[in-house]
N, C-alpha and C positions, 0 to 999 in steps of 0.2 A: 697654583694661583693664590695670591695673597688675599687677605680679608678686604672686603669693601668698606671704606670709611663710612662712619655714621651719616655725615651730611649727604654722601652719595646715595645711601640707602633711602634716606628721606626723599631725595629728588626722584629716584626711580619709583617710589610708592606714589608720589603725586602724579607722575606721568601715566602710571597704570590706571589710577582712578580716573584721571581726565579722559584717557582713551576709552575706558569703559562707558563713561557717561555720554561720550559723543558717538558711540557706536551706531545709534539710531540715525543720527544726522549724517553719518558717513556711509549710509547705505545698508546698515545691518538690520534695519527695521523696514517692514513692508508698508507701514503707515506713513502717509504723506498728508500734510495739512492742505485743506482746500483753500483756494484763493477767495478772499472776501469779495462778494459780488452781489449787488442788489438786483433782484428780478421779481416783477410782479405781474399779475394778470387781473382783469376785472370782468365781471358778468352783470348784465349783458354787455356784449362788446360793441353792438351797434344799436341805432334807433332808441337811444336813451331819452326819456321824456321827463319833463319837470315833475317833481314829486315822486319819482321812481327810485326805489332802493337799489343801490349798486353795491355788489360784494367785491371787495378787493382782497387778493390773496398773494402773499409774499413767500409762500412755501418753497418756491423754486430758488430762492436766494441761497447762497453758500457762504460759509459751511452750514451743513444741515444738522449739526450736533446739538443745537439748542443753546449755544453759548453766545448768541448775538441778540441785540435788541432791535426793535422795529419802531420807526416813527413815521407817521403819515402827515403830509401837508396837502389838503384838498383845495385850499383857497389862494395858493400862490403868494402867500404873505410871509413865509418863513416860519410860521408858528406851527406847533405840533397839534394837529386836530384829533389824532387817534394814535394808539400804540397797539402792539400785538401783531402776530404773524398774519392774522386775517381780521378784517373789520368791514363795516358798511358805512355808506354815506348817502345823503339825499341832497340833490341840488334843487332849490326852489325856483330858480330862474333859468330860462334858456340861455345858452351861450357856449363858448369854447373855454375849457378849463385845462390847466396843466396840473397834473397830480405827481407828487414826488414821494418816493419811499426812500428813507435813509436808514441804513443799518450800521451797527457798530459792534466791534468785538472788545471794546474798552480801550483799544489802542488806536485803531484806524476806523474811518468812517467812509462808506461808499453809498452812492445814491443812483436811482434811476428815475427819469421823468418821462411821463407819457401824457399825451393830449387826448382828451375826449370831448365829444360834442353833445350837448343837451338840447333837445328840441322842445318846442311848445307842446303842451299836453294834447292838443288837438291835431298834431301833425299826422299825416297819413303816409304809410310806407308803400312802396311799389310792390308789385307781385312779379317775381322772376319766373320765366318759363324757358328752360333751355332747349325745348323742342324735342322732336323725335323723328326717326326715319327708318324705313326698312327697304332694302333693295327689292326691285320687282322680280328679280331672277336670281336663283341660287347657283348659277353657272350651268345648270343641267335642265333648265326649263321649268322648274317648280317654283312656287311662290314661298318665300321665307316667312317665318312668323313675324307678327307685328306687336308692338308694345311701347311702353314708355322708356324707350332707349333708342340708340342709333345702331343700325346693323348694315355693314357694308361687305361686299364681296370683291375679292381680287380673282379674276377669271383669266387663266392662261391655258386655253384649250387646244393650242396647236404648237406644242413645244417639240424641240428636235432632240431625240434621244442619242443621236450620233455625236453631239457636241457636249463635252464634259462641262463646259460653262453653262450650257442650257439645262443641265440636270441639277443645277443648284438653284434653290428658291431664294430669291433676294428681292422680289417685287414689293413695292409699296403703293399706296393709294392716297388720294386726297379726300378727306372727310369734310363735307360742307355742313356746318352747324348753323342753325337758324333760331334766333331768340326773338323773332318778331311778334310772338304771341304774348310777350311780357307787357305789363301795363304799369302806368305811372302811379296808380293809386287814387287819383282824383282827376276830374275833367279839366281842372285848371292847372294841372301840373304836366310834366313831361319827363321822359327818361334822358338823363344827361350822359350816362356812361353804361356800356355793356363790357364787362371784364370777365375773361375766361381763364380759369386756372386749370391747366391740363396736366399738372403733376402734383397730386395731393399729398405726396410724401416729401416735398421739398418746400421750405419756407424761403421763397425767393427774396421777399422784401424785408425779412428779418423782424417782423412784428409779432412773432409768436403764434401766428395763425397760418397753418400750412394750406388753407383752403381759400385764400382770398387774393392770391397773386395774380397780377394782370399779365399773364403770359401772352395772351392774344386779346385784342380789343375790337369791338364792333358789333352791330346788331346781327350781322351774318358774317361768318368767317370761313376761310378755307384752311383747314389744318392739313398741311402737306407732309409727304414722306412718312406716311403711317404704315408700319409693318403689321402683319397679322398679329392680333392680340386682343386683350380686353383692357380697356382704359377707363379709369374713374376720373371724371371731370366735374367742375362746378362753375356755374355762371353766377356772377353778382351784378345786379343792376342798381344804379343809384339815380334817384329822381332829382328834379331841380331844387327841391327843398333840402337835399343832402341825405335823405334817408335811403336805406338800401334793403335788398332782399336777395336771397340766394336759392339756387336750385341745382341739385346734384343729379348727374346722369351717368350712364355707362355707355361707352362706345365700343362696339364689337367689330372686329375685322376678321372675316373668314377667308380662307384661301382654297381654290381648287385649281390643280394643274393636270394637264392630260398630255401624254406622249403616245402617238399612234403609229402603227405599222412600221415596226423596226425588227431587226434580227438580233437574237441572242447568240453570241459566238459559242462554238462547241467547247467541251472539256476535252482537250487533246489527250490522247493516250500518253504523250510525253510529259504532261503536266501532273504534278502532285495535287494541286488544288483545283477545285471546280472553277468555272468561269463566272465572275460576278460583274454586274453592271450597277454602278452606284448612283444614287440620287440623294442629295444633301439638303437639309432644311434646319431651321431653328424653331424651337418651341419655348414658351415661357410658362412656368408654373411658380408663381410668386404670390402666396396668400397675403403677404404683408401689403403689397401694392394693389392687390385685387386683380392682377393680370394673370389669369389662370386658364390654361387650355382645358377643354372638356375631353377632346380625343383627337388623335390623328388616325385617319382611315386610309389604308393603301389597298387598291383594287387592281388586280391583274387578270387579263383575259387573253388566252392563247389557244390555238387549235390542239385538239387531242392527238392529231396525226398530220404530219406534213404531207402535202399532195405528192411530192416527189419521192417519198419513202417507199421502197419496194421490198423491204425485209420481212413483211408480214405484220399482222395487227399487233401482236404482243411486242415484237422488237421495235415497231414504229411508234409505240405509245409514248407521247411526250409527257414530261413532268418538269415543271419549273417551280421554284419556291421563293418566298420572300423572307428576308432576314432584316431585323432592325437592330441597329447598334447605337448606343448613346455616346456622349462626348468622352466618356472614360474608357470605352472599349471599341470605338468605331474602327480602329486600325487593326483589330484582331478578329479574324474570322471564326475563332473558337470561343468568343465571349459575347455572343449576341444577347440582347435583352429578350427577344422573342422571335420565333420563326414559325413557318407553316409546314415544316418537313413531316410532321406527324398527321397532317390532314390526308386522309385516304383519298384515292383517286375517285371513288364513287361519291365522295362528299364534295366534289369540286364542280358539280353540275347544277347548282342552285341558281336562283335569280334568273338572269338573262341567258344562262348557258343550258345547253342540251347535250345530246350524245356526240356533238361535233366540237364543242368548245368546253374549256375548263374556266371556271370563275374562282378566283382565289382572293381571299380577304385577309389582311393583317391589321386588325384593330388594336391600336395602342391607346389605352384609356388614359384620361387625365391623371388619375392617381399614379400611374406608372411613371409620370414625369416628376413626381413629388420628391422632396428632399430625402425621404426615408426609402424611396424605391430607386429607380434608375436615374433620376434627376433630369432636369431640363437642360437647355442649352443647345449645342450642336448635335444633330442626329443624322444618321445615314441609314437608308433602306436600300438593300441590294436585291436584285433579281439574280437568283443562282441557277445555273445550268450545270447539271452533273452528267448530262448525256454527252456522247462522243460525236454528236452532230449538232448543227445549228438548228434553232427553233424560231419560227416567226412569232412575233407578238402582235396581237390585235391592238391592245391598249394597256397603258399603265396610268393610274390616276392616284394622285395624292391630295387628300383633303385635310386641312388644318381647321378644326372646328372650335371656336371660342364661344359660340352661341348656337 
């Protein structure tokens, strides 16, 4: 190959240098510039009065590298009233004001405008009361605890074990919430709005506050299709003067299901695997949302010996077991999360059981459903029969306890 002419060498050098300098722009660098965006918050957010100091914070603006400038206009006249990422301001007169934050990177400018209301110094705020309630029956005849929360029970005490669809827990309930104990703040005022935020992890109205969305409205509401769980909610009431107050509460929904008087099929000598009867349910362990199950309790009662067994006391001794499978292993009988197979026969006669019945418990603690353990989601509990004969079951109970 011949020599490359000098002009061509210079051209190749320029191309190499240009390619090297653009490597970051062409995807060779992990660093990406943030879009210029003005974002600010202010405190207090509500019930601001004349003469009260308000703190404004533009720290959420991007980019966050410190290369942008901040200019604040508090009087809607286009002038710069303050500079800096954070600042304060006082309004001497009641009214509605538009506040604008403008940021610049030296080339481009972006702004955000938000409106706030300033009340007279003597304005009175309402008092929100989201109420409380506890069911009178825990599905088994006992009185549940009471407190500053809502506690509901879903009771399904006559389920059919012969139906696979009836062995799946999918029931929901309606939670009736009552804010009638809220007050307007003064005798000559009234409550104009009751607004319920039933998802405190989602900012529905996009105002930067995840706890003030009006998901449901009204002094009393019916929150429908509520599955077993623990739910954080917040009520915000606004009086006729426009001032507001909020009250946060927790809503708990427990579940109890009972299947009675059914037969467990035998483990046939032709089968390699024992006979299982499966019950399916969902649990939630989410510390971020506050929806966290305390425990799932499974209870099984069956006779120690069937009346029609004539093989003798030892040969006729029944034994059933409970196996729990989480969403990642529920299709494998070899990867259960927990089981009762090691519970000795003599240890199965506690509680309501005696020499004629076995009582078996499989408690699954809330911690067992956490991210670091077996995890939440879909679960299956199986009654396992390893006997070569069928066994009658008195009852099977599943409790999902969030409170």
